[in-house]
N, C-alpha and C positions, 0 to 999 in steps of 0.2 A: 346887756342889753344894746340893740343896734336900732338907732332912729325909734326908740321907745318900742320895740318889738322884742321880747324874749326868743333867744336863738337856741336849740338843741341840735345836737350832731350825735348822730348813730353812726356806730363802726361796726360791723361785723367783722369776727376775727377766729381762725381757727390757727393755733400755732403761728402766731405774729410777734412774738417777743422781740425780734431783732427790728421791725417796722414800727410798732405801736408805740415804744418809747420816743421816738423822733416825733411821730405824728401828735402826741399829747403835748411834748415839749414845746413844739410850733402852733398849738391851736390857738386863734386870735385871743385877746383879751375880752372881747365883747361877747363870746360865747358864754351863755350861762351854764348850758348844761351839756354833759358829754356821756354817753351811754355806749358801753363796751358791751356788746355779746360776745361771750365766750361759747364758741360753739365746740364744746367738748375738747377743747385743747389738752395736749400732753406736755406742754412748756410753761414758762412762767408768764403768758398772756394775762392771766387774771390778775397775779400779783403786781404788776406793771401798770395794769389798768387803774387797780386800787392807789398804788403809790403816785400815779398822774391826776389823783382827786377825780376819776371817773365814776359814775355809776356802773357797776359789772353786775350783769344779767347773765346766769349760768343757761344755757339752750343745749341738753344733752342729745337732742336729735339731730344728727349732721345735717347740714345742707344751707346754702346760701339763702335761699327763700325763707326756711325755717327760723334763720337769725334772724333776717329783719321781721319775720311775724312774731317774734318774742319783741325786739327791741323798740320796733316803730310804735306801737300802741302805747310803751312807757315814755315816750318823749312828751314832755308838756308845754314844750316851747311854742310862740303863735307861728314860728318859722322853724321848719324842720330840715336839717341838711343831713348828707349823708357821703361818708370817705370809707376808703378801704385802709385794713391797719397797715399796708405795706408801704405806705409813703407815695403812692403813684397820684393821687388826687390832691388838688392845693385847697386848704381849708381856708388858704388867705383869699381866695377867690369868692368867699361867700358874701361879703359885704357889697362888693361892685354887683353882684347877681342880686342881691337883694334891693339894690338900689334901681336896677333895671326892672323888677317885679313891680315896684312900687311907681315907676313911671309910667309904665304900660298897664297896670293894673293885672297881671299876671298871676295865675296860681300855682303853676306846675313850671318848672324850669328844668330841663335836663342838659347838662355839661356835654358837651361835644368834643370828643379828643381829636378828630381829625378836621384839617390834615395837622398830623404830627409837628409839631415844633423841635422836639427831639427824636429824630428817627429812631434811634436807640433804645427808646423807651418800650418797643413793642416788637417783638420777635417778627419777621417778615411773612411767616405762616399763618400767625395770628392776624396781623394786618388784612391777608386774603380773607381768612375765615369771617372776620368783622364784616369786611364788603360784602362778602356774599350774604351773611344773615340780614344786613341793612337792606339790600337790594330786595330779598325776598318778602321782609316786611314791608315795604313800598308798594310792591306788586300786590300782595294778599290784602293789605288794609286800606290801600288806597290813601296813605299820608305820606308826604317827602318827608324824610328824615334823615340826618347825616350820620347819627350813630345809635343804632337801635342797642347796643350792649353796654353804653355808659353806665358804671356804677355810682356815679355822683348826681343827686337830686337835689334840689332845694325847692320847697313847697310849702304852701299854709298848711297849718295842722289841721284845720276844718275840712281840707280836701280829702282826709282818709275816710271819712263817712262815705264818700262816693266812690272808692276804691276798691276792689275785691280780688286782689292778686292771692292766688293758692299755691303755686307751684312750688315745691319745697327745694330747689335746686336752682342751679345758674341760671333759668330760663325766666326766673322771677325778675330779673330787670328787663327783659323787653315786656315780661306781662305787665309792668307795672305802667309802663309808657302807654300799651295799647289800652289799658283802663282809663289812663289819663285823657288821652286823645279821644276816646269813645264816651267818656263821662258828660252829660249836658251842662254847660254852663262852665265847664272848666278851661281856663285859658292857659295853652300850653306854647312853650316855647324852647328852642335850644339854643346855648349860649357856648360860645368857645372858651376852652382852658387850657392850661399848658399841663399836659400830661408828662409824669417823671418816670424813671426806671425804678421799678420795685426794690424794696429793700428785704433781703431773705429769699428763701427757695420758693419758686412758683406753688401754688396749688391748683392752678388750673390743668386740665387733662384735655389739652386741645381737640383731639379727635372725638371723643367721648363728649366732651361737653358741647361742641359745636354741632355734631350729629343729633344730640337731645335737643339743643337749642330750636335747630331747624325742625326737627319732628315736630315740636311744640307748637310752632308757627302754624304748618299745615293743620295740626288736629284741632287748634283752637279755632281756626278760620272755618272747618268743617262743621264745628260744635260739638267736638268729642271732648272737649275740655273745658266748654264754658260753662259756668255755673250761675243762676239768677240769683238775687238779693232774697227772691220769696223763698228759696227752697235751699240754701245753703249759707252756714254762718259763716259771716264777715271775719276771717283772722285778725283784720287789723282795726279790729271794732274797738272804739276808745270806750275808757272808763267813765 
C-alpha cells in the first residue's frame, strides 16, 4: 500500500529472463501486486516471474498490445503502473508520480523519457523515430505531448472503464494515450522519468514497428481503426 492505495504493476514480457529478475528484485516494497504477462516466451521468463512472487499470466497470442489486454484487467490495485521487463523504466518512480497524481487530482500519467538523462539508453535512430511519431501525434490529435511512445503509465484503475485501446501490437502504447486524452473527464499529464539502458536483447524492430505505429496514427485519425463503445467489446473491461 502507498498512501492507503493498493498499487499494482503490470509487466509485459517476451523472453525477458535477463531483465525481469532485476526488475522484480528492485520492485518497491509498497507495491502490493505484480503481474507478469508471459507473451509466449521460449526462455525462463515465467519461472523467474513465479520465483519473484509475481502473478504470471500466459498470453499465447504474441503482441505488445495483446499482453496488456491480458494483464491490465487482471490488476486489482487502486493504482495501476506499467513497466517493461527489460529494466528500462524505473519502478522506483511510482511513489513520486502517485504523490503528484493525488496533489493535482490526476487520473492518468504517462512517464516521458525525453530529454534523455542517459543518451546511451536509446539508439539514435530510435530517438529520431520517437520524435517523428510524437510530432505526428501532436499534429493529428491536437494535443501537445512530449513522448507518445512511452511504455510507462500510472493511472487510476477505474479509468479503464473509459478506455478502449484494441491494437494488438506496439501501437497500443500511443493508442492508450489517445484514449486517455480523449476520454471525458480524464485528467492527463506527463511526468519526466530517468530511462535506462535495456537488459538483454532488444525485441523492437525499429523500421517495421515505426512504420506500423505511424500508419496507425493516420488510420485512426481517419476513422478506419476507431471503434465505438456501442459496437465493440472493450478488451480492458474489468471483471
